[in-house]
N, C-alpha and C positions, 0 to 999 in steps of 0.2 A: 306332874304325873298326870299322862292321860291314859287311860284304862279302857276307853271305848276304841276299838277300831274297825272300819268295815274295807271290804274287797271289791275292787271292781270283777264284775264278772270274768272278765278276760285274765283278769290279773291272779285270780283265784285260779282258773285252768290251766295258765301259766305254772303256776306251783306246782299242782298237782301232777301235770305232763313233764316237768324237771325230775320230779320225785321218782314217778315209775320209772323214766328212762335210767336214772342214776342207779335204781334198784335193778334193771333189766344188765346193767354194764358190769355191777358187781354186788353180790349179797350185803344187803345191809347199807348200802352206800346212800341212798335214799333216806334211809332212815339218821342216817349222819348227816345230811343235808337238810331234813327237816329240825332237825336239834339245832344247826347253824343258824336257819332261819328264826326260830323260839328264841334264840341268843338274841340275833339282830332285833328282832321285833320288844325284847324285853328292855333293851339299850333305846331303843326309838321311844316307846312310854315312856320311861323313867327322864326323859333329855329328848324331847322331840326336835327341838330347835339346835341338835349338835352337829346334825349332817348338813352338808353345805348345799346352797342352793342352786340349783344348775341351770334353771329354765322357768321364767316368772317365779311362782311360789313352790314349784317341784323341787322335793329335796331327794338327796340319792345316799343312801347307806349301803355299803358294801359289805357281805359277807366277811367273816375273817378266813373260812377253810373252803370256799368255793369261788368259781369265777361269776359269780351271781350278784345282783344289784339290787336292791329295793328303792322303787320310787315312789315316794308319797307327796300328800301335802297334809298339813294341820288345817282343820277345822276348828271352829268354836270349841265343840266338845268331844273330839273325834279325830284319830288318826284313818285317811282315807288313803289303801293303797292302790295305784294305780298300775303297776307293772311288777312282776319278778322276772327279770331279764337276764340273760346270759351277757356276760360283758361284751362277747362278740359281736353280740347280734347288732343289727342296724341301728343307730342312736335315733331315738327320738320318735321310734316308731307307734310308742304309745303316746304321744301328744294331742290326740283328740281326745282322749280319756278325761272323766273326773267324776 
């Protein structure tokens, strides 16, 4: 289990933007989204290698209730979140992030 996580600044912005957008669309939808993120992050921390590698050493964890993915890498002592992306967004736009 890896307890330490860090977010690329753009991934953190994507997360906040998505939650705000969803809350604007429907009351409390953003909160449900953040709960889904928290659930997925707990799964990643408990078993970081369970998500498939999609490019180089980047893994993708699909959210269970929303059409979003968490893209991350496993570092020695932490999980680094590179992107929180809608699944319809252009693929690999986050590729240069580390």
